[in-house]
mmCIF file of the C-alpha atoms, coordinates in Angstrom:
data_MODEL
# 
_entry.id   MODEL 
# 
loop_
_atom_site.group_PDB 
_atom_site.id 
_atom_site.type_symbol 
_atom_site.label_atom_id 
_atom_site.label_alt_id 
_atom_site.label_comp_id 
_atom_site.label_asym_id 
_atom_site.label_entity_id 
_atom_site.label_seq_id 
_atom_site.pdbx_PDB_ins_code 
_atom_site.Cartn_x 
_atom_site.Cartn_y 
_atom_site.Cartn_z 
_atom_site.occupancy 
_atom_site.B_iso_or_equiv 
_atom_site.pdbx_formal_charge 
_atom_site.auth_seq_id 
_atom_site.auth_comp_id 
_atom_site.auth_asym_id 
_atom_site.auth_atom_id 
_atom_site.pdbx_PDB_model_num 
ATOM 1  C CA . MET A 1 1  ? -105.314 53.803 -20.913 1.00 0.00 ? 1  MET A CA 1 
ATOM 2  C CA . ALA A 1 2  ? -103.845 51.511 -18.233 1.00 0.00 ? 2  ALA A CA 1 
ATOM 3  C CA . LYS A 1 3  ? -100.159 50.718 -18.179 1.00 0.00 ? 3  LYS A CA 1 
ATOM 4  C CA . ARG A 1 4  ? -99.177  47.154 -18.870 1.00 0.00 ? 4  ARG A CA 1 
ATOM 5  C CA . LYS A 1 5  ? -96.900  45.418 -16.435 1.00 0.00 ? 5  LYS A CA 1 
ATOM 6  C CA . THR A 1 6  ? -93.673  44.260 -17.857 1.00 0.00 ? 6  THR A CA 1 
ATOM 7  C CA . ALA A 1 7  ? -92.163  40.934 -16.820 1.00 0.00 ? 7  ALA A CA 1 
ATOM 8  C CA . GLU A 1 8  ? -89.517  42.763 -14.779 1.00 0.00 ? 8  GLU A CA 1 
ATOM 9  C CA . THR A 1 9  ? -91.959  44.857 -12.732 1.00 0.00 ? 9  THR A CA 1 
ATOM 10 C CA . ALA A 1 10 ? -94.265  41.890 -12.241 1.00 0.00 ? 10 ALA A CA 1 
ATOM 11 C CA . SER A 1 11 ? -91.444  39.767 -10.814 1.00 0.00 ? 11 SER A CA 1 
ATOM 12 C CA . THR A 1 12 ? -90.298  42.616 -8.561  1.00 0.00 ? 12 THR A CA 1 
ATOM 13 C CA . GLU A 1 13 ? -93.817  42.940 -7.167  1.00 0.00 ? 13 GLU A CA 1 
ATOM 14 C CA . ASP A 1 14 ? -94.008  39.175 -6.642  1.00 0.00 ? 14 ASP A CA 1 
ATOM 15 C CA . VAL A 1 15 ? -90.742  39.241 -4.679  1.00 0.00 ? 15 VAL A CA 1 
ATOM 16 C CA . LYS A 1 16 ? -92.047  42.078 -2.496  1.00 0.00 ? 16 LYS A CA 1 
ATOM 17 C CA . LYS A 1 17 ? -95.259  40.162 -1.799  1.00 0.00 ? 17 LYS A CA 1 
ATOM 18 C CA . GLU A 1 18 ? -93.327  37.033 -0.920  1.00 0.00 ? 18 GLU A CA 1 
ATOM 19 C CA . ALA A 1 19 ? -91.076  39.002 1.407   1.00 0.00 ? 19 ALA A CA 1 
ATOM 20 C CA . THR A 1 20 ? -94.025  40.497 3.266   1.00 0.00 ? 20 THR A CA 1 
ATOM 21 C CA . THR A 1 21 ? -95.995  37.254 3.535   1.00 0.00 ? 21 THR A CA 1 
ATOM 22 C CA . GLU A 1 22 ? -93.023  35.033 4.377   1.00 0.00 ? 22 GLU A CA 1 
ATOM 23 C CA . THR A 1 23 ? -93.164  33.623 7.881   1.00 0.00 ? 23 THR A CA 1 
ATOM 24 C CA . VAL A 1 24 ? -90.214  34.228 10.124  1.00 0.00 ? 24 VAL A CA 1 
ATOM 25 C CA . LYS A 1 25 ? -88.775  31.151 11.759  1.00 0.00 ? 25 LYS A CA 1 
ATOM 26 C CA . LYS A 1 26 ? -87.550  31.551 15.288  1.00 0.00 ? 26 LYS A CA 1 
ATOM 27 C CA . THR A 1 27 ? -84.175  30.001 15.863  1.00 0.00 ? 27 THR A CA 1 
ATOM 28 C CA . THR A 1 28 ? -82.855  29.010 19.222  1.00 0.00 ? 28 THR A CA 1 
ATOM 29 C CA . THR A 1 29 ? -79.255  28.632 20.137  1.00 0.00 ? 29 THR A CA 1 
ATOM 30 C CA . ARG A 1 30 ? -78.044  25.548 21.884  1.00 0.00 ? 30 ARG A CA 1 
ATOM 31 C CA . LYS A 1 31 ? -76.127  26.212 25.042  1.00 0.00 ? 31 LYS A CA 1 
ATOM 32 C CA . THR A 1 32 ? -72.832  24.449 25.294  1.00 0.00 ? 32 THR A CA 1 
ATOM 33 C CA . THR A 1 33 ? -70.531  24.110 28.213  1.00 0.00 ? 33 THR A CA 1 
ATOM 34 C CA . THR A 1 34 ? -67.366  26.092 27.777  1.00 0.00 ? 34 THR A CA 1 
ATOM 35 C CA . LYS A 1 35 ? -64.325  26.440 29.974  1.00 0.00 ? 35 LYS A CA 1 
ATOM 36 C CA . LYS A 1 36 ? -65.683  29.757 31.220  1.00 0.00 ? 36 LYS A CA 1 
ATOM 37 C CA . ALA A 1 37 ? -69.016  28.175 32.117  1.00 0.00 ? 37 ALA A CA 1 
ATOM 38 C CA . ALA A 1 38 ? -67.236  25.261 33.764  1.00 0.00 ? 38 ALA A CA 1 
ATOM 39 C CA . ALA A 1 39 ? -65.107  27.677 35.794  1.00 0.00 ? 39 ALA A CA 1 
ATOM 40 C CA . ALA A 1 40 ? -68.251  29.511 36.852  1.00 0.00 ? 40 ALA A CA 1 
ATOM 41 C CA . ALA A 1 41 ? -69.649  26.244 38.184  1.00 0.00 ? 41 ALA A CA 1 
ATOM 42 C CA . VAL A 1 42 ? -66.810  26.107 40.732  1.00 0.00 ? 42 VAL A CA 1 
ATOM 43 C CA . THR A 1 43 ? -67.958  27.547 43.996  1.00 0.00 ? 43 THR A CA 1 
ATOM 44 C CA . ILE A 1 44 ? -65.738  29.258 46.502  1.00 0.00 ? 44 ILE A CA 1 
ATOM 45 C CA . SER A 1 45 ? -66.601  30.213 50.036  1.00 0.00 ? 45 SER A CA 1 
ATOM 46 C CA . LYS A 1 46 ? -66.509  33.830 51.115  1.00 0.00 ? 46 LYS A CA 1 
ATOM 47 C CA . GLU A 1 47 ? -63.635  33.121 53.496  1.00 0.00 ? 47 GLU A CA 1 
ATOM 48 C CA . ASP A 1 48 ? -61.570  31.361 50.822  1.00 0.00 ? 48 ASP A CA 1 
ATOM 49 C CA . PHE A 1 49 ? -62.259  34.186 48.363  1.00 0.00 ? 49 PHE A CA 1 
ATOM 50 C CA . ILE A 1 50 ? -61.076  36.825 50.827  1.00 0.00 ? 50 ILE A CA 1 
ATOM 51 C CA . ALA A 1 51 ? -58.013  34.776 51.747  1.00 0.00 ? 51 ALA A CA 1 
ATOM 52 C CA . GLU A 1 52 ? -57.080  34.435 48.078  1.00 0.00 ? 52 GLU A CA 1 
ATOM 53 C CA . VAL A 1 53 ? -57.578  38.158 47.500  1.00 0.00 ? 53 VAL A CA 1 
ATOM 54 C CA . GLU A 1 54 ? -55.397  38.934 50.526  1.00 0.00 ? 54 GLU A CA 1 
ATOM 55 C CA . LYS A 1 55 ? -52.559  36.748 49.224  1.00 0.00 ? 55 LYS A CA 1 
ATOM 56 C CA . ARG A 1 56 ? -52.727  38.207 45.712  1.00 0.00 ? 56 ARG A CA 1 
ATOM 57 C CA . SER A 1 57 ? -53.026  41.759 47.051  1.00 0.00 ? 57 SER A CA 1 
ATOM 58 C CA . TYR A 1 58 ? -49.860  41.288 49.125  1.00 0.00 ? 58 TYR A CA 1 
ATOM 59 C CA . ALA A 1 59 ? -48.048  39.850 46.104  1.00 0.00 ? 59 ALA A CA 1 
ATOM 60 C CA . LEU A 1 60 ? -49.087  42.906 44.070  1.00 0.00 ? 60 LEU A CA 1 
ATOM 61 C CA . PHE A 1 61 ? -47.843  45.150 46.893  1.00 0.00 ? 61 PHE A CA 1 
ATOM 62 C CA . GLU A 1 62 ? -44.443  43.421 46.870  1.00 0.00 ? 62 GLU A CA 1 
ATOM 63 C CA . GLU A 1 63 ? -44.208  43.685 43.069  1.00 0.00 ? 63 GLU A CA 1 
ATOM 64 C CA . ARG A 1 64 ? -45.095  47.368 43.270  1.00 0.00 ? 64 ARG A CA 1 
ATOM 65 C CA . GLN A 1 65 ? -42.437  47.994 45.949  1.00 0.00 ? 65 GLN A CA 1 
ATOM 66 C CA . ARG A 1 66 ? -39.715  46.221 43.955  1.00 0.00 ? 66 ARG A CA 1 
ATOM 67 C CA . SER A 1 67 ? -40.508  48.040 40.740  1.00 0.00 ? 67 SER A CA 1 
ATOM 68 C CA . GLY A 1 68 ? -40.991  51.450 42.359  1.00 0.00 ? 68 GLY A CA 1 
ATOM 69 C CA . LYS A 1 69 ? -44.430  51.948 40.817  1.00 0.00 ? 69 LYS A CA 1 
ATOM 70 C CA . GLU A 1 70 ? -46.878  54.320 42.431  1.00 0.00 ? 70 GLU A CA 1 
ATOM 71 C CA . GLY A 1 71 ? -49.974  52.958 44.053  1.00 0.00 ? 71 GLY A CA 1 
ATOM 72 C CA . ASN A 1 72 ? -51.513  52.093 47.381  1.00 0.00 ? 72 ASN A CA 1 
ATOM 73 C CA . SER A 1 73 ? -53.069  49.210 49.242  1.00 0.00 ? 73 SER A CA 1 
ATOM 74 C CA . LEU A 1 74 ? -56.540  49.980 47.899  1.00 0.00 ? 74 LEU A CA 1 
ATOM 75 C CA . THR A 1 75 ? -55.456  49.709 44.258  1.00 0.00 ? 75 THR A CA 1 
ATOM 76 C CA . ASP A 1 76 ? -53.593  46.491 45.090  1.00 0.00 ? 76 ASP A CA 1 
ATOM 77 C CA . TRP A 1 77 ? -56.716  45.057 46.737  1.00 0.00 ? 77 TRP A CA 1 
ATOM 78 C CA . LEU A 1 78 ? -59.055  46.059 43.918  1.00 0.00 ? 78 LEU A CA 1 
ATOM 79 C CA . GLU A 1 79 ? -56.742  44.621 41.268  1.00 0.00 ? 79 GLU A CA 1 
ATOM 80 C CA . ALA A 1 80 ? -56.390  41.376 43.225  1.00 0.00 ? 80 ALA A CA 1 
ATOM 81 C CA . GLU A 1 81 ? -60.156  41.175 43.718  1.00 0.00 ? 81 GLU A CA 1 
ATOM 82 C CA . ALA A 1 82 ? -60.779  41.658 39.996  1.00 0.00 ? 82 ALA A CA 1 
ATOM 83 C CA . GLU A 1 83 ? -58.261  38.917 39.133  1.00 0.00 ? 83 GLU A CA 1 
ATOM 84 C CA . ILE A 1 84 ? -59.811  36.421 41.569  1.00 0.00 ? 84 ILE A CA 1 
ATOM 85 C CA . LYS A 1 85 ? -63.344  37.217 40.377  1.00 0.00 ? 85 LYS A CA 1 
ATOM 86 C CA . ALA A 1 86 ? -62.244  36.603 36.783  1.00 0.00 ? 86 ALA A CA 1 
ATOM 87 C CA . LYS A 1 87 ? -60.558  33.369 37.826  1.00 0.00 ? 87 LYS A CA 1 
ATOM 88 C CA . TYR A 1 88 ? -63.799  31.998 39.298  1.00 0.00 ? 88 TYR A CA 1 
ATOM 89 C CA . GLY A 1 89 ? -66.158  33.681 36.841  1.00 0.00 ? 89 GLY A CA 1 
ATOM 90 C CA . LEU A 1 90 ? -67.838  35.807 39.478  1.00 0.00 ? 90 LEU A CA 1 
# 
């Protein structure tokens, strides 16, 4: 004797079928201009970048000397470089 489907099991099976046959819509995101993207659009020459890093590196050196923190010129340079890259979105 075959089992009869109850209304509950029939609706569950219908939902499963619908889920498997449902088409997936592809959504695209719209790109918007943000401050970060606008900052990235600003170009800086290699010479200007290096000059800015030099100035900031020296300022970090002076701050480090006044405060008595440990460090060296390489860490000052790398920190300055990271700050300038972030500033221009590089």
